[in-house]
FIKOL-931322 format. One record per atom (N, C-alpha, C, CB): residue in one letter; z, y, x. Coordinates in pm, whole numbers, padded with zeros to 5 digits, always signed. Glycine has a CB too. Example, Ala and Ser with C-alpha at 12.3 -4.5 7.8 and 13.67 -1.06 7.14 Angstrom:
2
A+00780-00569+01319;A+00780-00450+01230;A+00780-00330+01320;A+00905-00447+01131;S+00708-00225+01285;S+00714-00106+01367;S+00787+00003+01290;S+00572-00060+01408;
END
This chain:
316
M+13577-10892-14125;M+13703-10953-14084;M+13813-10920-14183;M+13743-10907-13944;K+13824-10789-14217;K+13927-10748-14312;K+13905-10812-14449;K+13929-10595-14326;R+13774-10823-14484;R+13742-10882-14615;R+13784-11029-14617;R+13590-10870-14645;N+13757-11103-14508;N+13796-11243-14501;N+13947-11259-14505;N+13741-11307-14374;L+14017-11169-14435;L+14163-11173-14434;L+14218-11148-14574;L+14220-11070-14336;L+14157-11051-14645;L+14201-11020-14781;L+14179-11138-14874;L+14127-10897-14834;L+14063-11205-14858;L+14035-11322-14941;L+14135-11433-14914;L+13893-11372-14917;S+14170-11453-14787;S+14267-11557-14751;S+14403-11527-14810;S+14278-11571-14598;V+14444-11400-14803;V+14574-11362-14860;V+14576-11383-15011;V+14606-11215-14827;C+14467-11346-15077;C+14458-11362-15222;C+14464-11510-15261;C+14329-11298-15276;L+14393-11593-15183;L+14393-11737-15212;L+14532-11795-15195;L+14294-11811-15122;L+14600-11756-15086;L+14736-11805-15062;L+14830-11760-15172;L+14787-11757-14926;A+14816-11635-15215;A+14900-11583-15322;A+14876-11658-15452;A+14876-11435-15342;S+14750-11692-15478;S+14717-11766-15600;S+14779-11905-15598;S+14565-11777-15617;L+14770-11971-15480;L+14829-12105-15470;L+14980-12100-15487;L+14795-12167-15336;M+15044-11999-15427;M+15189-11986-15440;M+15228-11959-15584;M+15242-11874-15349;A+15152-11875-15652;A+15182-11843-15791;A+15167-11966-15878;A+15091-11731-15842;F+15063-12048-15849;F+15041-12171-15927;F+15158-12266-15909;F+14910-12239-15886;S+15204-12279-15782;S+15317-12368-15753;S+15441-12322-15828;S+15344-12374-15602;Q+15469-12189-15821;Q+15588-12137-15884;Q+15580-12145-16036;Q+15612-11994-15841;A+15457-12139-16089;A+15442-12142-16234;A+15466-12282-16290;A+15303-12093-16274;K+15446-12384-16207;K+15463-12521-16252;K+15610-12560-16250;K+15381-12616-16166;K+15657-12611-16362;K+15793-12659-16372;K+15793-12811-16381;K+15865-12596-16493;P+15891-12876-16319;P+15899-13021-16335;P+15932-13059-16478;P+16003-13079-16240;T+15873-13167-16526;T+15904-13219-16659;T+16023-13313-16647;T+15782-13293-16721;L+16120-13294-16735;L+16246-13367-16728;L+16262-13460-16848;L+16364-13270-16721;M+16345-13563-16831;M+16387-13644-16943;M+16533-13684-16922;M+16297-13770-16959;V+16617-13657-17021;V+16759-13687-17013;V+16784-13827-17069;V+16844-13581-17089;V+16856-13909-16992;V+16893-14043-17038;V+17041-14066-17009;V+16805-14153-16968;P+17108-14150-17087;P+17245-14186-17052;P+17245-14269-16925;P+17314-14264-17167;S+17344-14251-16840;S+17350-14323-16714;S+17378-14471-16737;S+17456-14263-16623;D+17351-14551-16636;D+17382-14694-16643;D+17531-14716-16665;D+17337-14766-16515;V+17614-14634-16600;V+17760-14647-16614;V+17801-14623-16759;V+17833-14548-16522;W+17748-14517-16819;W+17783-14486-16958;W+17739-14600-17050;W+17719-14353-17003;C+17618-14651-17030;C+17567-14760-17115;C+17652-14886-17099;C+17421-14791-17080;N+17691-14917-16975;N+17775-15034-16953;N+17912-15019-17019;N+17792-15060-16803;Q+17973-14902-17003;Q+18105-14879-17059;Q+18105-14885-17211;Q+18158-14745-17013;N+17992-14851-17271;N+17984-14848-17417;N+17912-14969-17477;N+17916-14722-17460;G+17875-15063-17393;G+17817-15188-17442;G+17671-15181-17481;G+17893-15235-17557;Y+17600-15078-17435;Y+17458-15066-17470;Y+17371-15114-17354;Y+17424-14918-17506;V+17365-15245-17338;V+17284-15307-17233;V+17213-15428-17291;V+17371-15347-17111;Q+17108-15471-17223;Q+17040-15594-17259;Q+17005-15670-17132;Q+16913-15566-17343;I+16992-15802-17144;I+16959-15887-17031;I+16817-15937-17050;I+17059-16006-17016;I+16734-15914-16951;I+16595-15959-16959;I+16567-16056-16845;I+16497-15839-16955;D+16467-16140-16866;D+16422-16234-16763;D+16303-16172-16691;D+16385-16373-16824;N+16326-16124-16570;N+16221-16057-16492;N+16174-16153-16384;N+16273-15924-16429;Q+16068-16231-16418;Q+16011-16329-16326;Q+16117-16428-16278;Q+15946-16259-16208;G+16198-16477-16373;G+16297-16577-16341;G+16431-16523-16296;G+16245-16664-16237;T+16442-16392-16281;T+16568-16329-16241;T+16625-16251-16358;T+16547-16236-16119;Q+16750-16281-16393;Q+16814-16208-16501;Q+16852-16068-16454;Q+16938-16283-16552;Q+16816-15970-16535;Q+16839-15830-16500;Q+16906-15760-16616;Q+16706-15760-16463;V+17015-15691-16587;V+17087-15614-16688;V+17036-15470-16685;V+17243-15619-16664;I+16986-15423-16798;I+16931-15288-16805;I+16991-15214-16924;I+16777-15291-16815;P+16992-15083-16922;P+17043-15006-17036;P+16957-15028-17160;P+17049-14856-17002;D+17022-15032-17276;D+16950-15043-17403;D+16957-14906-17471;D+17011-15157-17494;Y+16862-14819-17436;Y+16864-14683-17487;Y+16845-14680-17639;Y+16755-14600-17420;Q+16762-14768-17690;Q+16734-14766-17833;Q+16859-14794-17915;Q+16625-14867-17868;Q+16934-14897-17876;Q+17057-14930-17947;Q+17159-14816-17935;Q+17117-15060-17894;A+17165-14756-17817;A+17258-14645-17797;A+17226-14528-17889;A+17255-14599-17651;L+17098-14494-17899;L+17059-14381-17983;L+17077-14411-18132;L+16914-14344-17955;Q+17060-14537-18168;Q+17073-14574-18309;Q+17219-14581-18354;Q+17007-14706-18334;N+17311-14594-18258;N+17450-14619-18296;N+17550-14516-18247;N+17490-14751-18245;D+17509-14425-18161;D+17604-14331-18103;D+17558-14187-18127;D+17621-14356-17951;M+17619-14123-18225;M+17582-13985-18259;M+17616-13889-18146;M+17651-13942-18387;D+17728-13916-18075;D+17765-13828-17964;D+17655-13826-17857;D+17897-13874-17902;L+17591-13940-17833;L+17483-13945-17735;L+17366-13857-17779;L+17437-14090-17714;K+17328-13869-17906;K+17218-13786-17956;K+17250-13638-17943;K+17188-13821-18103;L+17374-13601-17974;L+17415-13461-17963;L+17415-13416-17817;L+17554-13441-18024;A+17462-13503-17727;A+17470-13468-17586;A+17330-13447-17527;A+17545-13577-17508;I+17237-13539-17557;I+17101-13525-17506;I+17035-13400-17563;I+17017-13650-17540;A+17055-13376-17693;A+16996-13258-17756;A+17049-13130-17691;A+17027-13257-17907;K+17177-13128-17657;K+17236-13008-17595;K+17179-12985-17455;K+17388-13021-17589;I+17170-13090-17374;I+17114-13073-17240;I+16967-13031-17250;I+17127-13205-17158;N+16892-13092-17342;N+16752-13052-17363;N+16743-12903-17396;N+16688-13135-17476;D+16830-12856-17486;D+16829-12715-17525;D+16859-12625-17405;D+16932-12689-17637;L+16960-12661-17326;L+16996-12579-17210;L+16883-12572-17109;L+17121-12635-17143;M+16812-12684-17091;M+16699-12685-16999;M+16582-12604-17053;M+16656-12828-16971;M+16553-12620-17182;M+16442-12547-17241;M+16466-12396-17238;M+16420-12593-17385;E+16590-12354-17255;E+16623-12212-17247;E+16589-12155-17110;E+16771-12189-17278;R+16588-12242-17009;R+16558-12200-16872;R+16415-12237-16832;R+16658-12263-16775;S+16332-12266-16932;S+16189-12293-16913;S+16161-12422-16838;S+16125-12179-16841;F+16252-12519-16849;F+16227-12651-16794;F+16189-12744-16909;F+16353-12705-16717;P+16061-12786-16917;P+16017-12870-17028;P+16083-13008-17024;P+15864-12886-17026;C+16123-13056-17141;C+16193-13185-17151;C+16116-13281-17242;C+16336-13165-17204;K+16105-13406-17199;K+16058-13513-17286;K+16179-13571-17357;K+15981-13623-17204;D+16169-13590-17488;D+16281-13642-17564;D+16284-13794-17555;D+16273-13596-17710;L+16398-13849-17516;L+16411-13992-17496;L+16378-14071-17623;L+16552-14026-17451;E+16435-14029-17735;E+16414-14103-17860;E+16267-14103-17900;E+16499-14044-17972;S+16201-13990-17883;S+16059-13982-17918;S+15974-14073-17831;S+16009-13838-17905;Q+16008-14080-17703;Q+15932-14166-17612;Q+15952-14314-17646;Q+15974-14141-17468;I+16072-14352-17687;I+16097-14491-17728;I+16015-14525-17852;I+16247-14513-17754;K+16006-14432-17945;K+15926-14455-18066;K+15778-14473-18032;K+15944-14337-18165;I+15729-14396-17935;I+15591-14411-17893;I+15566-14551-17838;I+15554-14305-17787;I+15659-14599-17756;I+15645-14733-17699;I+15643-14838-17809;I+15759-14762-17600;N+15732-14824-17906;N+15736-14920-18016;N+15607-14918-18096;N+15854-14891-18107;Q+15554-14800-18117;Q+15430-14787-18193;Q+15313-14850-18119;Q+15399-14641-18222;Q+15320-14853-17988;Q+15213-14912-17908;Q+15233-15062-17884;Q+15203-14841-17774;N+15339-15114-17944;N+15368-15257-17929;N+15376-15298-17783;N+15261-15340-17999;A+15457-15220-17708;A+15466-15242-17564;A+15588-15324-17525;A+15468-15110-17492;E+15631-15420-17609;E+15751-15495-17579;E+15729-15612-17483;E+15810-15546-17706;A+15602-15651-17460;A+15574-15768-17375;A+15625-15743-17234;A+15423-15800-17373;N+15692-15840-17173;N+15749-15826-17040;N+15652-15861-16929;N+15871-15912-17029;L+15551-15945-16957;L+15466-15994-16850;L+15321-15955-16873;L+15478-16145-16839;L+15255-15922-16764;L+15111-15898-16764;L+15048-16012-16687;L+15075-15758-16702;T+14948-16077-16744;T+14896-16200-16685;T+14747-16191-16660;T+14927-16318-16775;S+14703-16242-16547;S+14559-16250-16519;S+14501-16369-16592;S+14533-16261-16366;K+14368-16378-16591;K+14302-16489-16659;K+14339-16624-16596;K+14151-16470-16656;N+14377-16622-16467;N+14413-16745-16400;N+14564-16772-16401;N+14364-16741-16258;G+14639-16692-16478;G+14781-16718-16492;G+14870-16646-16394;G+14804-16861-16480;N+14815-16563-16305;N+14898-16486-16213;N+14968-16375-16291;N+14813-16427-16097;E+15094-16352-16262;E+15170-16259-16345;E+15252-16161-16261;E+15261-16335-16439;L+15267-16043-16317;L+15350-15940-16257;L+15431-15876-16369;L+15264-15834-16181;A+15560-15857-16345;A+15650-15813-16452;A+15664-15662-16455;A+15786-15878-16436;E+15693-15613-16576;E+15724-15473-16596;E+15838-15467-16696;E+15600-15392-16646;T+15949-15406-16659;T+16066-15403-16746;T+16050-15296-16853;T+16194-15377-16664;P+16132-15301-16960;P+16128-15195-17061;P+16153-15056-17003;P+16230-15223-17168;I+16239-15045-16900;I+16263-14915-16838;I+16138-14868-16766;I+16382-14922-16741;D+16069-14959-16699;D+15942-14923-16633;D+15844-14868-16735;D+15881-15046-16562;R+15835-14935-16850;R+15739-14891-16952;R+15777-14754-17006;R+15732-14992-17066;L+15907-14731-17024;L+15953-14602-17073;L+15913-14491-16976;L+16104-14602-17094;L+15939-14510-16847;L+15907-14408-16749;L+15757-14385-16740;L+15963-14446-16612;R+15681-14493-16747;R+15536-14480-16740;R+15481-14406-16861;R+15470-14617-16728;T+15540-14431-16978;T+15494-14364-17100;T+15531-14217-17101;T+15552-14433-17223;A+15656-14187-17063;A+15703-14049-17065;A+15639-13965-16955;A+15856-14045-17051;K+15618-14025-16838;K+15561-13957-16723;K+15634-13827-16691;K+15414-13928-16748;A+15766-13832-16700;A+15846-13718-16657;A+15853-13717-16505;A+15988-13723-16718;D+15866-13599-16447;D+15878-13589-16301;D+16018-13627-16255;D+15845-13446-16254;I+16119-13585-16332;I+16258-13604-16292;I+16338-13659-16410;I+16319-13471-16241;I+16419-13759-16382;I+16509-13816-16482;I+16648-13758-16460;I+16511-13972-16473;L+16710-13710-16566;L+16846-13659-16560;L+16939-13763-16621;L+16859-13522-16634;E+17019-13827-16539;E+17113-13928-16587;E+17246-13861-16621;E+17134-14041-16482;L+17288-13877-16746;L+17406-13807-16797;L+17521-13905-16820;L+17372-13733-16927;T+17635-13872-16764;T+17759-13946-16788;T+17865-13847-16833;T+17806-14024-16660;W+17941-13883-16934;W+18053-13797-16972;W+18167-13883-17024;W+18009-13694-17079;D+18285-13822-17021;D+18405-13890-17069;D+18497-13786-17131;D+18477-13967-16952;V+18548-13816-17247;V+18638-13724-17318;V+18780-13779-17311;V+18593-13705-17467;T+18873-13697-17268;T+19014-13734-17266;T+19090-13647-17364;T+19074-13721-17122;E+19192-13704-17423;E+19272-13632-17522;E+19413-13609-17469;E+19276-13710-17655;Q+19460-13486-17485;Q+19595-13447-17449;Q+19658-13381-17571;Q+19596-13352-17325;G+19724-13463-17650;G+19775-13413-17778;G+19658-13379-17868;G+19865-13290-17757;P+19658-13260-17926;P+19548-13223-18015;P+19424-13170-17941;P+19595-13118-18113;K+19437-13153-17810;K+19327-13095-17734;K+19243-13203-17666;K+19380-12997-17629;R+19116-13170-17647;R+19022-13262-17582;R+18956-13193-17463;R+18915-13313-17683;T+18933-13272-17358;T+18866-13223-17239;T+18751-13316-17204;T+18965-13210-17120;L+18638-13259-17166;L+18521-13340-17132;L+18487-13322-16984;L+18400-13301-17220;K+18469-13435-16917;K+18420-13438-16780;K+18277-13492-16783;K+18512-13525-16688;F+18190-13434-16702;F+18050-13478-16704;F+17997-13493-16562;F+17963-13380-16783;I+17897-13578-16549;I+17815-13589-16427;I+17670-13588-16471;I+17850-13719-16344;L+17589-13502-16412;L+17447-13494-16440;L+17374-13511-16307;L+17409-13359-16511;E+17301-13621-16293;E+17234-13650-16167;E+17083-13652-16186;E+17282-13785-16110;G+17012-13579-16102;G+16867-13577-16106;G+16809-13683-16015;G+16814-13440-16067;K+16711-13759-16066;K+16646-13863-15986;K+16495-13851-16000;K+16693-14003-16029;D+16427-13873-15891;D+16281-13877-15893;D+16237-13994-15979;D+16222-13888-15747;A+16162-13967-16085;A+16123-14073-16178;A+16032-14176-16113;A+16053-14012-16298;Y+15963-14137-16007;Y+15868-14228-15942;Y+15936-14319-15840;Y+15759-14147-15874;T+16036-14268-15768;T+16099-14346-15662;T+16242-14387-15693;T+16097-14268-15534;G+16306-14320-15789;G+16447-14346-15817;G+16541-14278-15719;G+16472-14492-15815;K+16488-14201-15624;K+16573-14135-15526;K+16650-14020-15589;K+16489-14084-15408;S+16775-14007-15547;S+16859-13899-15600;S+16815-13765-15543;S+17008-13924-15567;I+16806-13666-15631;I+16768-13531-15591;I+16891-13443-15572;I+16674-13469-15696;G+16992-13465-15654;G+17113-13386-15651;G+17183-13397-15784;G+17082-13239-15618;G+17305-13352-15788;G+17382-13366-15911;G+17469-13246-15938;G+17466-13490-15905;A+17525-13246-16058;A+17622-13145-16099;A+17732-13217-16174;A+17556-13032-16187;N+17854-13170-16157;N+17965-13227-16232;N+18069-13119-16258;N+18028-13346-16157;G+18144-13137-16364;G+18244-13038-16401;G+18328-13083-16518;G+18178-12907-16434;T+18419-12997-16558;T+18513-13027-16666;T+18524-12908-16759;T+18652-13065-16609;S+18525-12935-16886;S+18542-12827-16984;S+18688-12783-16990;S+18493-12871-17123;Q+18710-12666-17047;Q+18847-12623-17074;Q+18903-12704-17191;Q+18851-12472-17106;P+19034-12733-17191;P+19094-12803-17306;P+19063-12728-17435;P+19247-12817-17288;S+19025-12802-17538;S+18981-12739-17662;S+19026-12822-17781;S+18829-12721-17664;F+19043-12755-17895;F+19077-12826-18018;F+18953-12885-18086;F+19148-12732-18114;T+18834-12848-18037;T+18713-12896-18102;T+18691-13045-18078;T+18592-12817-18053;A+18631-13110-18175;A+18599-13252-18162;A+18452-13273-18133;A+18639-13328-18288;D+18377-13164-18116;D+18232-13170-18100;D+18197-13188-17953;D+18165-13042-18156;V+18139-13304-17921;V+18100-13334-17783;V+17999-13233-17731;V+18043-13476-17773;A+17905-13192-17815;A+17802-13098-17772;A+17863-12965-17728;A+17701-13074-17885;V+17963-12917-17801;V+18029-12791-17764;V+18104-12806-17633;V+18127-12747-17875;L+18179-12915-17618;L+18252-12939-17494;L+18156-12954-17376;L+18339-13064-17507;L+18046-13022-17399;L+17949-13044-17293;L+17887-12912-17247;L+17840-13141-17340;E+17852-12828-17342;E+17794-12699-17306;E+17892-12617-17223;E+17753-12620-17431;E+18020-12619-17263;E+18121-12545-17188;E+18134-12597-17045;E+18256-12553-17259;A+18123-12728-17028;A+18138-12788-16895;A+18015-12768-16809;A+18167-12935-16907;V+17897-12772-16871;V+17771-12772-16796;V+17726-12632-16759;V+17664-12840-16875;V+17747-12535-16846;V+17681-12404-16833;V+17711-12336-16699;V+17724-12314-16946;A+17828-12360-16641;A+17863-12294-16515;A+17789-12354-16396;A+18012-12302-16490;H+17731-12473-16413;H+17668-12543-16301;H+17516-12554-16314;H+17727-12680-16288;I+17463-12529-16433;I+17325-12570-16460;I+17222-12489-16382;I+17297-12558-16607;D+17248-12362-16356;D+17147-12282-16287;D+17129-12325-16142;D+17184-12133-16293;N+17239-12351-16072;N+17228-12402-15935;N+17162-12539-15933;N+17368-12410-15869;F+17195-12621-16032;F+17135-12754-16043;F+16984-12742-16065;F+17200-12834-16158;N+16943-12654-16155;N+16801-12634-16182;N+16727-12581-16060;N+16783-12540-16299;N+16793-12497-15982;N+16730-12447-15860;N+16699-12562-15764;N+16821-12344-15791;R+16790-12659-15754;R+16765-12774-15666;R+16649-12858-15718;R+16891-12860-15654;L+16643-12874-15851;L+16532-12948-15910;L+16399-12880-15881;L+16551-12963-16061;Q+16397-12748-15895;Q+16273-12674-15871;Q+16232-12680-15724;Q+16288-12528-15915;Q+16329-12670-15634;Q+16299-12679-15491;Q+16239-12815-15457;Q+16425-12654-15408;Y+16294-12920-15518;Y+16242-13054-15493;Y+16098-13065-15544;Y+16332-13161-15561;F+16075-13012-15664;F+15941-13018-15722;F+15842-12938-15639;F+15943-12967-15866;D+15884-12823-15590;D+15796-12742-15505;D+15759-12817-15377;D+15864-12608-15470;D+15855-12894-15324;D+15826-12975-15206;D+15721-13082-15239;D+15955-13041-15153;L+15733-13143-15357;L+15633-13241-15399;L+15496-13175-15411;L+15672-13305-15532;F+15495-13053-15462;F+15369-12981-15479;F+15301-12960-15344;F+15394-12846-15548;T+15381-12932-15241;T+15327-12906-15108;T+15293-13034-15033;T+15426-12823-15027;N+15384-13131-15038;N+15372-13251-14953;N+15327-13376-15026;N+15502-13278-14888;G+15310-13366-15157;G+15263-13481-15233;G+15376-13563-15292;G+15178-13568-15146;R+15344-13633-15399;R+15439-13723-15465;R+15442-13857-15393;R+15402-13742-15615;E+15561-13912-15379;E+15577-14038-15307;E+15568-14157-15403;E+15711-14041-15233;V+15472-14248-15377;V+15455-14366-15461;V+15437-14488-15370;V+15334-14349-15558;A+15426-14604-15433;A+15402-14728-15361;A+15277-14795-15416;A+15525-14822-15371;L+15208-14867-15329;L+15084-14934-15368;L+15079-15070-15299;L+14958-14849-15331;D+15056-15173-15377;D+15039-15307-15323;D+14896-15354-15346;D+15139-15406-15388;I+14842-15420-15247;I+14711-15485-15258;I+14735-15636-15251;I+14612-15436-15145;R+14686-15707-15348;R+14701-15852-15352;R+14563-15916-15371;R+14799-15896-15466;V+14554-16044-15337;V+14430-16118-15355;V+14459-16245-15433;V+14364-16152-15218;F+14382-16267-15541;F+14395-16392-15615;F+14350-16508-15525;F+14311-16388-15747;Q+14434-16609-15514;Q+14396-16725-15434;Q+14276-16797-15496;Q+14515-16822-15418;D+14189-16848-15409;D+14070-16922-15454;D+13992-16842-15559;D+14111-17060-15512;N+13979-16711-15534;N+13916-16623-15633;N+13765-16644-15639;N+13945-16477-15600;E+13709-16605-15751;E+13567-16625-15777;E+13478-16546-15681;E+13534-16587-15920;A+13528-16432-15634;A+13448-16348-15544;A+13443-16404-15402;A+13504-16208-15540;G+13535-16495-15371;G+13536-16556-15239;G+13572-16460-15127;G+13404-16616-15211;I+13663-16365-15155;I+13699-16266-15053;I+13849-16270-15026;I+13657-16125-15098;D+13887-16216-14911;D+14026-16184-14882;D+14025-16054-14803;D+14098-16300-14804;L+14140-16013-14752;L+14148-15882-14687;L+14092-15883-14545;L+14292-15837-14684;E+14052-15999-14498;E+13986-16007-14367;E+13834-16014-14379;E+14037-16127-14290;T+13785-16018-14503;T+13640-16017-14524;T+13580-15888-14468;T+13606-16031-14676;E+13469-15900-14396;E+13411-15785-14328;E+13295-15724-14406;E+13365-15825-14190;F+13289-15589-14398;F+13177-15512-14453;F+13133-15414-14344;F+13218-15437-14586;D+13011-15429-14298;D+12958-15342-14192;D+13050-15339-14069;D+12938-15200-14245;G+13104-15455-14034;G+13185-15466-13913;G+13331-15429-13928;G+13127-15383-13810;L+13373-15386-14048;L+13513-15352-14072;L+13574-15449-14171;L+13526-15207-14123;E+13697-15492-14141;E+13767-15577-14236;E+13807-15494-14358;E+13892-15641-14170;L+13820-15562-14471;L+13852-15493-14596;L+13984-15418-14584;L+13859-15593-14713;S+14082-15474-14515;S+14210-15405-14497;S+14191-15274-14422;S+14309-15495-14422;E+14103-15271-14324;E+14076-15147-14250;E+14008-15044-14339;E+13989-15177-14127;I+13920-15091-14426;I+13851-15001-14518;I+13950-14935-14613;I+13743-15077-14597;I+14045-15013-14663;I+14147-14958-14754;I+14237-14860-14680;I+14231-15072-14816;D+14275-14893-14555;D+14355-14800-14475;D+14284-14666-14459;D+14385-14861-14338;E+14156-14671-14431;E+14079-14549-14410;E+14068-14468-14539;E+13940-14581-14356;W+14051-14537-14652;W+14043-14466-14780;W+14174-14392-14808;W+14011-14564-14896;L+14287-14457-14781;L+14416-14393-14802;L+14433-14274-14709;L+14530-14494-14780;A+14391-14288-14584;A+14403-14177-14490;A+14326-14054-14538;A+14352-14219-14352;Q+14214-14077-14605;Q+14132-13966-14652;Q+14176-13910-14787;Q+13989-14011-14661;N+14251-13985-14865;N+14282-13943-15002;N+14429-13915-15029;N+14236-14046-15096;T+14516-13939-14932;T+14656-13900-14947;T+14676-13759-14889;T+14750-14002-14876;V+14787-13697-14923;V+14817-13563-14872;V+14845-13573-14723;V+14939-13499-14948;E+14763-13507-14644;E+14772-13507-14498;E+14771-13649-14440;E+14900-13434-14454;G+14707-13742-14511;G+14695-13879-14462;G+14826-13952-14446;G+14625-13878-14333;R+14925-13918-14531;R+15059-13972-14511;R+15082-14096-14598;R+15165-13866-14543;F+15109-14208-14532;F+15150-14331-14599;F+15208-14425-14494;F+15031-14397-14676;S+15288-14522-14538;S+15347-14620-14449;S+15301-14759-14490;S+15502-14611-14450;K+15263-14838-14391;K+15218-14974-14415;K+15331-15068-14375;K+15087-15006-14336;L+15389-15136-14476;L+15506-15219-14449;L+15469-15354-14391;L+15584-15238-14575;G+15359-15410-14434;G+15320-15542-14386;G+15186-15580-14446;G+15426-15647-14421;S+15122-15678-14382;S+14993-15720-14433;S+14960-15860-14385;S+14884-15621-14391;S+14869-15922-14454;S+14813-16051-14415;S+14674-16057-14476;S+14903-16172-14462;E+14612-16173-14471;E+14480-16183-14531;E+14485-16178-14683;E+14413-16310-14488;Y+14608-16191-14741;Y+14620-16194-14887;Y+14701-16078-14946;Y+14684-16323-14927;Y+14764-15996-14863;Y+14839-15885-14920;Y+14854-15770-14822;Y+14977-15933-14964;I+14871-15651-14878;I+14914-15532-14802;I+15015-15458-14889;I+14790-15439-14764;S+15123-15413-14829;S+15222-15333-14901;S+15230-15195-14837;S+15361-15403-14902;Y+15210-15093-14920;Y+15221-14955-14874;Y+15338-14887-14945;Y+15089-14877-14899;E+15414-14807-14870;E+15519-14722-14929;E+15502-14581-14875;E+15662-14777-14897;Q+15579-14488-14936;Q+15572-14348-14897;Q+15427-14298-14896;Q+15636-14327-14758;V+15353-14344-14996;V+15215-14299-15013;V+15220-14164-15084;V+15128-14404-15096;R+15179-14061-15015;R+15189-13926-15069;R+15060-13889-15142;R+15218-13824-14957;I+15070-13883-15275;I+14952-13851-15355;I+14965-13708-15408;I+14934-13952-15472;P+14853-13640-15431;P+14859-13504-15486;P+14921-13504-15626;P+14719-13440-15490;L+14990-13397-15661;L+15044-13386-15797;L+14934-13360-15898;L+15148-13275-15804;Y+14829-13287-15857;Y+14723-13247-15949;Y+14587-13267-15883;Y+14741-13100-15994;N+14487-13293-15966;N+14351-13300-15913;N+14291-13159-15912;N+14264-13396-15997;T+14163-13149-15877;T+14099-13018-15865;T+14089-12945-15998;T+13961-13034-15806;R+14102-13017-16110;R+14097-12955-16243;R+14235-12914-16292;R+14033-13050-16343;G+14339-12939-16211;G+14475-12905-16250;G+14540-13009-16337;G+14475-12776-16321;T+14479-13128-16350;T+14536-13237-16429;T+14631-13318-16343;T+14424-13328-16486;A+14748-13352-16399;A+14847-13427-16323;A+14794-13566-16286;A+14977-13440-16405;I+14826-13610-16165;I+14785-13741-16116;I+14910-13829-16106;I+14713-13730-15978;D+14905-13948-16164;D+15014-14043-16146;D+14966-14159-16060;D+15066-14094-16283;T+15054-14256-16038;T+15021-14368-15949;T+14901-14447-16001;T+15142-14461-15934;E+14898-14468-16132;E+14788-14545-16191;E+14654-14474-16169;E+14812-14566-16341;A+14652-14343-16191;A+14527-14268-16173;A+14481-14272-16027;A+14546-14123-16218;F+14575-14263-15935;F+14541-14269-15793;F+14486-14406-15756;F+14665-14236-15706;A+14553-14513-15803;A+14507-14648-15773;A+14372-14676-15838;A+14610-14751-15821;R+14348-14614-15953;R+14220-14633-16022;R+14103-14582-15937;R+14222-14562-16160;Q+14127-14475-15862;Q+14022-14422-15774;Q+13982-14525-15669;Q+14069-14292-15706;L+14082-14590-15610;L+14053-14694-15510;L+13986-14814-15576;L+14182-14738-15439;R+14034-14850-15693;R+13971-14961-15765;R+13823-14934-15788;R+14042-14985-15898;N+13790-14814-15830;N+13651-14780-15859;N+13564-14786-15734;N+13643-14641-15921;V+13620-14749-15619;V+13545-14758-15494;V+13515-14903-15460;V+13622-14691-15379;L+13616-14990-15475;L+13599-15130-15437;L+13506-15205-15532;L+13734-15200-15433;R+13493-15155-15655;R+13404-15220-15751;R+13257-15193-15723;R+13437-15174-15891;K+13229-15086-15651;K+13091-15043-15631;K+13032-15100-15501;K+13082-14890-15630;E+12903-15075-15484;E+12836-15112-15359;E+12904-15041-15241;E+12684-15076-15365;P+12915-15104-15127;P+12862-15238-15094;P+12961-15352-15118;P+12818-15241-14949;Y+13075-15319-15183;Y+13182-15420-15192;Y+13165-15511-15314;Y+13318-15350-15198;N+13145-15452-15430;N+13125-15528-15554;N+13238-15628-15578;N+12992-15602-15550;I+13361-15582-15559;I+13478-15670-15571;I+13541-15651-15709;I+13583-15640-15459;P+13560-15758-15787;P+13636-15746-15912;P+13781-15710-15878;P+13629-15880-15994;V+13838-15614-15950;V+13973-15567-15920;V+14052-15553-16050;V+13969-15432-15844;K+14173-15607-16051;K+14263-15592-16166;K+14371-15492-16128;K+14325-15730-16210;L+14391-15390-16210;L+14493-15288-16186;L+14614-15316-16273;L+14436-15146-16214;L+14731-15324-16210;L+14855-15352-16281;L+14958-15244-16247;L+14910-15492-16244;N+15039-15209-16346;N+15146-15112-16326;N+15278-15183-16304;N+15156-15017-16446;R+15354-15132-16211;R+15493-15174-16195;R+15579-15048-16209;R+15517-15247-16057;G+15587-15000-16331;G+15660-14876-16353;G+15575-14756-16321;G+15786-14874-16270;L+15642-14642-16312;L+15570-14516-16293;L+15527-14495-16148;L+15657-14401-16337;G+15608-14544-16053;G+15585-14511-15913;G+15521-14619-15830;G+15710-14475-15851;K+15470-14723-15895;K+15408-14829-15816;K+15293-14890-15894;K+15511-14938-15779;A+15185-14919-15823;A+15070-14986-15882;A+15031-15102-15792;A+14952-14888-15902;V+14966-15202-15853;V+14921-15320-15780;V+14773-15339-15809;V+15003-15447-15819;L+14694-15353-15705;L+14553-15389-15718;L+14539-15534-15674;L+14460-15293-15635;V+14491-15618-15765;V+14472-15759-15733;V+14322-15784-15724;V+14540-15852-15840;L+14278-15827-15608;L+14135-15838-15579;L+14082-15979-15599;L+14107-15794-15437;G+13956-15987-15638;G+13889-16115-15647;G+13853-16158-15788;G+13972-16218-15587;E+13932-16113-15887;E+13906-16145-16027;E+13963-16034-16113;E+13969-16283-16067;K+13935-16042-16243;K+13992-15945-16337;K+14085-16015-16434;K+13881-15872-16415;
END
């Protein structure tokens, strides 16, 4: 009995140590407000709807203060052992992969859109996005910087918490120096909130969304009401999610014979090997099940950013 209790305590301690050892990966980006105020935006056609999004590449190529500000926040975070993905480096990776196409299309012409911001988040795979806004005011020869730093879940876009403050009036013209003076008094409390949020994800799972769609008049001749061993395909997918999400937690928003929409799907942060799991990897597991016996269903996997995946059944 004592031996079993000791083993249980050791296992619990190991799990707690693993959780505490893991730090969320961050990426600092200029906020939408800052990009709009400085003219760094682009308009894209997202499935017939015009969408205004930040143009990070143009901002980084033309605004030295932005590069200095991001570098300073990255340094402050790294000093506190919070790993950061560099925005400029991630944009270069996307360009090298020729990932500028806006639409992903099936062989039959069905399409699902992914914006440049979606591609950036999916490529970087940061846990938390830090949106930075700042403004410098001048009072005679002195300058004062006000900042807002807001943490957002990269997968859901939900706000985690923020920090804001003002530097002391200074004769310096260096934005990075002013920013450090304004941020340093708030950053430790802010980082504690980020870590608490990440620890909650570690315990309760990461929240993502999953859509199931069916190609109309598909070659496989199936829909979500097709039965296998007395169960409809939609019921089979529900059961798979119940068994593979953290504590069986997910919400079903709606369904028909041609679609199912799931939200608040809680997926594990890591697999049994300690490798991080994202939405695509989780959806791939379901895809692989549906491709095999007894279902033998062709499945196309599509990404809609970092926090959402779409499985389209019936064709590839």
